[in-house]
C-alpha positions as CSV (number, residue, x, y, z in Angstrom):
1,X,186.6,1.7,201.7
2,X,185.1,-0.4,204.6
3,X,185.1,0.4,208.2
4,X,185.2,-2.7,209.8
5,X,188.3,-3.7,207.6
6,X,189.9,-0.8,208.4
7,X,189.5,-0.9,212.0
8,X,190.4,-4.9,212.0
9,X,193.6,-3.8,210.2
10,X,194.2,-1.0,212.9
11,X,193.6,-3.5,216.0
12,X,196.1,-5.8,214.4
13,X,198.6,-3.6,214.7
14,X,200.8,-3.5,217.9
15,X,200.7,0.2,219.3
16,X,200.2,-0.8,222.9
17,X,202.0,2.1,224.7
18,X,203.9,2.9,221.7
19,X,204.9,2.1,217.9
20,X,201.8,4.3,216.7
21,X,203.7,5.2,213.2
22,X,202.7,1.8,211.7
23,X,199.0,2.8,212.2
24,X,200.1,6.3,211.2
25,X,201.4,4.9,207.8
26,X,198.7,2.7,207.2
27,X,196.0,5.4,207.4
28,X,198.3,8.1,205.3
29,X,197.9,5.4,202.6
30,X,194.3,5.4,202.8
31,X,193.5,9.1,203.3
32,X,195.9,10.3,200.3
33,X,194.3,7.5,198.0
34,X,191.0,9.5,199.0
35,X,192.8,12.6,197.7
36,X,193.5,14.2,201.2
37,X,196.8,15.9,201.8
38,X,198.5,14.2,204.3
39,X,201.6,15.0,206.6
40,X,203.1,13.0,209.1
41,X,204.6,14.3,212.4
42,X,207.2,12.1,214.1
43,X,208.8,13.9,217.2
44,X,209.6,10.7,218.8
45,X,211.2,7.7,216.7
46,X,208.2,5.2,216.1
47,X,205.7,7.5,217.4
48,X,203.9,9.8,215.1
49,X,201.1,11.8,214.7
50,X,199.0,12.6,211.4
51,X,197.4,15.4,210.1
52,X,195.0,15.4,206.9
53,X,193.2,18.0,204.8
54,X,190.7,18.3,202.0
55,X,192.3,19.9,199.0
56,X,190.6,23.1,199.5
57,X,192.1,23.5,202.8
58,X,195.5,22.2,202.1
59,X,196.8,25.7,203.2
60,X,196.9,25.4,207.0
61,X,196.5,29.0,207.2
62,X,193.1,28.7,206.2
63,X,190.3,27.9,208.7
64,X,188.7,24.3,208.7
65,X,185.1,24.0,209.4
66,X,185.1,20.7,211.0
67,X,188.3,18.8,212.7
68,X,188.0,15.3,213.3
69,X,190.4,13.4,215.9
70,X,191.1,10.3,217.5
71,X,194.4,8.5,219.2
72,X,196.6,5.3,217.8
73,X,198.0,4.3,220.6
74,X,196.4,1.8,223.1
75,X,196.9,0.6,226.7
76,X,198.6,-2.5,227.6
77,X,197.2,-5.6,227.3
78,X,198.9,-8.6,228.8
79,X,198.5,-11.6,226.3
80,X,198.0,-14.3,229.4
81,X,195.0,-12.6,231.3
82,X,193.0,-12.6,228.0
83,X,190.5,-15.0,226.7
84,X,191.9,-14.2,223.2
85,X,194.7,-12.4,221.4
86,X,194.5,-9.0,222.2
87,X,195.4,-8.4,218.6
88,X,192.9,-10.7,217.1
89,X,191.1,-7.9,215.1
90,X,188.3,-10.5,214.4
91,X,184.7,-10.4,214.7
92,X,182.5,-12.6,217.2
93,X,178.8,-12.4,217.4
94,X,178.6,-8.9,215.7
95,X,181.7,-7.5,217.9
96,X,185.1,-6.8,217.1
97,X,187.8,-8.2,219.4
98,X,191.1,-6.9,220.4
99,X,192.7,-3.9,222.4
100,X,191.9,-0.8,221.3
101,X,188.5,-2.0,219.7
102,X,186.5,0.5,221.4
103,X,189.6,2.8,222.8
104,X,189.5,3.9,220.1
105,X,190.6,2.6,216.7
106,X,186.7,1.6,215.9
107,X,186.2,5.7,216.0
108,X,189.5,6.1,214.2
109,X,188.4,4.0,211.3
110,X,184.8,5.4,211.1
111,X,186.2,8.9,210.9
112,X,188.6,7.7,207.8
113,X,186.0,6.4,206.0
114,X,183.5,9.3,206.4
115,X,186.2,11.5,205.5
116,X,186.9,9.4,202.1
117,X,183.4,9.3,201.4
118,X,183.1,13.1,201.9
119,X,185.9,14.0,199.7
120,X,184.8,11.5,197.0
121,X,181.3,13.3,197.2
122,X,183.1,16.8,196.3
123,X,183.2,17.8,200.0
124,X,185.6,20.0,201.8
125,X,186.3,22.0,204.8
126,X,187.8,19.0,206.8
127,X,190.7,18.0,209.0
128,X,191.8,15.1,210.6
129,X,194.3,15.0,213.4
130,X,195.5,11.6,214.8
131,X,197.8,11.3,217.5
132,X,200.0,9.0,219.4
133,X,200.5,8.9,223.4
134,X,197.2,9.9,224.3
135,X,196.8,7.3,227.1
136,X,199.8,8.6,228.7
137,X,198.7,12.6,228.9
138,X,198.2,13.4,225.4
139,X,202.0,13.4,224.7
140,X,201.6,13.5,221.1
141,X,198.9,16.5,221.0
142,X,201.3,18.4,223.1
143,X,204.1,17.6,220.9
144,X,202.0,18.1,217.7
145,X,203.7,21.1,215.7
146,X,201.3,23.9,215.6
147,X,201.9,25.0,212.1
148,X,200.6,21.6,210.8
149,X,197.1,22.4,212.0
150,X,194.4,24.8,210.9
151,X,192.1,26.8,213.2
152,X,188.9,25.1,213.4
153,X,185.6,26.1,215.2
154,X,184.5,22.3,215.7
155,X,186.5,19.5,216.9
156,X,185.1,16.2,217.0
157,X,186.7,13.6,219.2
158,X,185.8,9.9,218.5
159,X,186.4,8.5,221.8
160,X,183.9,6.0,223.0
161,X,180.7,7.3,223.9
162,X,178.3,4.6,222.2
163,X,177.7,7.3,219.5
164,X,176.3,9.7,222.1
165,X,177.4,13.4,221.9
166,X,179.3,14.2,224.9
167,X,179.9,17.9,225.5
168,X,183.4,17.9,227.4
169,X,185.1,15.8,230.0
170,X,186.9,16.2,233.5
171,X,190.5,17.5,233.6
172,X,193.5,15.4,235.0
173,X,196.3,15.9,237.1
174,X,198.9,13.1,237.9
175,X,201.0,13.8,240.6
176,X,204.2,11.8,241.8
177,X,204.3,11.8,245.4
178,X,207.9,11.0,247.2
179,X,209.2,9.9,250.6
180,X,212.6,9.7,251.5
181,X,214.3,7.7,254.6
182,X,217.1,6.4,255.8
183,X,218.1,2.9,255.2
184,X,219.2,0.2,257.7
185,X,219.4,-3.7,258.1
186,X,215.9,-5.2,258.3
187,X,217.0,-6.7,261.7
188,X,217.6,-3.1,263.2
189,X,214.7,-1.0,262.0
190,X,215.4,1.3,264.7
191,X,218.4,2.6,263.1
192,X,216.8,3.6,259.8
193,X,213.8,5.6,258.9
194,X,211.1,3.7,256.6
195,X,210.5,5.7,253.6
196,X,207.6,3.3,252.8
197,X,205.6,3.8,256.1
198,X,205.4,7.5,255.5
199,X,204.1,7.0,252.0
200,X,201.6,4.4,252.9
201,X,200.5,6.9,255.4
202,X,200.2,9.7,253.0
203,X,198.4,7.2,250.5
204,X,195.9,6.4,253.1
205,X,195.2,10.4,253.8
206,X,194.7,10.8,250.0
207,X,192.5,7.7,249.4
208,X,190.3,8.5,252.5
209,X,189.8,12.2,251.8
210,X,186.0,12.8,251.2
211,X,186.4,16.6,250.8
212,X,186.7,16.6,246.6
213,X,184.1,19.0,245.2
214,X,181.2,18.1,242.9
215,X,180.2,19.5,239.8
216,X,176.5,19.7,238.7
217,X,177.7,18.8,235.1
218,X,180.6,16.9,235.2
219,X,180.3,15.1,238.4
220,X,182.4,14.4,241.4
221,X,186.3,14.8,241.5
222,X,187.8,11.7,242.0
223,X,191.6,10.6,243.4
224,X,192.9,7.1,242.3
225,X,196.2,5.8,243.6
226,X,197.8,4.4,240.6
227,X,201.1,2.8,241.4
228,X,203.2,2.4,244.8
229,X,206.9,1.6,244.5
230,X,209.1,1.1,247.4
231,X,212.1,-1.2,248.8
232,X,214.6,-3.6,247.5
233,X,214.2,-6.7,249.8
234,X,212.5,-7.6,253.0
235,X,215.7,-7.4,255.0
236,X,216.5,-3.7,254.1
237,X,214.8,-0.4,255.4
238,X,213.3,1.3,252.2
239,X,215.0,5.0,252.2
240,X,212.6,5.9,249.1
241,X,209.0,5.5,248.2
242,X,207.1,6.6,245.2
243,X,203.4,7.1,244.7
244,X,201.1,8.2,241.8
245,X,198.3,9.6,242.2
246,X,195.4,10.3,239.2
247,X,192.8,13.2,240.0
248,X,190.1,13.9,237.7
249,X,189.4,17.4,238.1
250,X,185.8,19.1,237.8
251,X,184.9,22.9,236.6
252,X,185.8,25.4,239.4
253,X,188.7,22.9,240.9
254,X,192.2,24.2,239.8
255,X,195.3,22.1,239.5
256,X,197.2,24.6,241.9
257,X,194.4,24.3,244.7
258,X,194.0,20.6,244.3
259,X,197.8,20.2,244.4
260,X,197.7,22.5,247.5
261,X,195.2,20.2,249.0
262,X,196.9,16.9,248.4
263,X,200.2,18.6,250.0
264,X,198.4,19.7,253.3
265,X,197.1,15.8,253.4
266,X,200.3,14.1,252.8
267,X,202.7,16.6,254.9
268,X,205.9,18.2,255.1
269,X,207.8,14.6,254.5
270,X,206.3,14.0,251.1
271,X,207.1,16.1,248.1
272,X,205.1,16.3,245.2
273,X,206.0,16.5,241.4
274,X,203.3,17.1,238.6
275,X,203.4,14.7,235.9
276,X,200.2,15.5,234.0
277,X,198.1,18.8,233.9
278,X,195.3,18.9,231.6
279,X,192.1,21.3,231.7
280,X,188.6,20.5,231.9
281,X,186.8,20.4,228.6
282,X,183.3,22.3,228.9
283,X,181.6,22.9,225.6
284,X,178.7,25.2,225.4
285,X,175.9,23.4,224.4
286,X,174.4,26.4,222.2
287,X,177.5,26.5,220.6
288,X,177.4,22.4,219.5
289,X,173.5,22.4,219.4
290,X,173.5,21.9,215.4
291,X,176.4,19.4,215.0
292,X,175.0,17.2,217.8
293,X,171.7,17.1,216.1
294,X,173.5,16.2,212.8
295,X,175.4,13.6,214.5
296,X,172.2,11.8,216.2
297,X,170.2,12.7,213.2
298,X,167.4,13.8,215.6
299,X,165.7,17.2,215.5
300,X,165.2,17.6,219.4
301,X,167.7,19.0,221.7
302,X,170.6,16.7,223.0
303,X,170.9,16.5,226.4
304,X,174.3,17.3,227.2
305,X,176.2,14.7,229.1
306,X,180.2,15.2,229.8
307,X,182.9,12.0,230.1
308,X,185.0,10.9,233.0
309,X,188.1,10.4,231.0
310,X,190.4,12.8,229.2
311,X,190.8,13.0,225.5
312,X,193.3,15.1,223.2
313,X,190.6,17.9,223.2
314,X,192.4,18.9,226.4
315,X,195.0,20.3,224.3
316,X,193.8,20.3,220.6
317,X,190.7,22.6,221.7
318,X,193.0,25.3,222.4
319,X,195.6,24.5,219.5
320,X,192.7,24.7,217.0
321,X,191.8,28.4,218.2
322,X,189.2,27.9,221.1
323,X,187.2,24.9,218.8
324,X,184.0,23.9,220.3
325,X,184.5,20.1,221.3
326,X,182.2,17.0,220.9
327,X,183.2,13.7,222.0
328,X,181.5,10.9,220.0
329,X,182.5,7.6,219.0
330,X,181.2,3.9,218.6
331,X,183.3,2.5,221.1
332,X,181.7,1.0,224.8
333,X,182.6,3.4,227.5
334,X,182.5,0.2,230.0
335,X,185.2,-1.5,227.8
336,X,187.9,1.1,228.2
337,X,191.1,-0.7,229.3
338,X,189.4,-3.8,230.2
339,X,190.6,-7.5,229.6
340,X,188.8,-9.0,226.6
341,X,188.1,-5.4,224.8
342,X,185.7,-5.4,222.0
343,X,183.2,-2.8,219.8
344,X,180.2,-3.4,218.5
345,X,180.6,-3.6,214.9
346,X,177.4,-2.1,214.1
347,X,177.8,1.1,216.3
348,X,181.1,1.5,214.0
349,X,178.8,1.5,210.9
350,X,176.8,3.9,212.7
351,X,179.7,6.6,213.4
352,X,180.5,6.4,210.0
353,X,176.8,7.7,209.2
354,X,177.1,10.2,211.7
355,X,180.3,11.6,210.7
356,X,178.8,11.8,207.1
357,X,176.0,13.5,207.9
358,X,178.3,16.0,209.9
359,X,180.3,16.6,207.4
360,X,177.8,16.7,204.7
361,X,175.6,19.4,206.7
362,X,179.1,21.2,208.3
């Protein structure tokens, strides 16, 4: 089984914002042929999680030495904005082209190929978990039937790190801010109350706030204003406005505390709804040192790093019984969610070797 061929096949499937069942089916066939026990979980039509285990741990009650995980969904890609087909799945100048090539179908393909080789060599103690809906708040991981997964002391997520082991990531708190006003004719705005203006003031207050905490390990907390919706037409005073905010939390910052800060910034005229609440992932370097050395094929200590994005580890680490988490995959972090996304073919092959070393030594 060739990792590049599998990655090309995954990229050519359209899982932009949904429809992951087709990718789960493709992987299920490959993993079943390799001799793994495979189960599909489809809580939403067309959107499926996949769990596969080596025969020695097919009973989910038994612990599994290593769990490899990735997501099957990709973010949206507008064809007109790209210089090539977002579902191209071709290789140009040593790079796989297409949406999801870096984030993170190249990593998923490398994990499947490494698992195939591990099982055919008589190896065991392995579980793979592939999910839907990670990009929109780890929806698949949260919907995953807990009876399908076995406890595991080590979770490796194949997200984009350029094959550098990373020991955690920031948490995520997504909020919806809503302002309500009174509608009126656009020629008589004094008769209404403009919800758009209230929320615009709130948006600026959040955007300009410079008092977010900074972590020595995870870096600064950030706030991004993601969407703003208000109004129907120019000659109507908007009576409703909505804004979404993406806050990336660091150790020491709690969701309740951050939400309270936002509430203080925006005032009583704006209501707040919590959309996504994912914890910080912060693995003890000592607990993952050996696995990091296997992944890098380096006898020295790996300097711990932490990702700015979130992963399914925010949900799965706890579901696996508090697994130590390493994020390590072939994708390029700077390629996440960009137009004309690509991934180094050489790094996909390197990831297969890295996962193979980990499984052989685990």
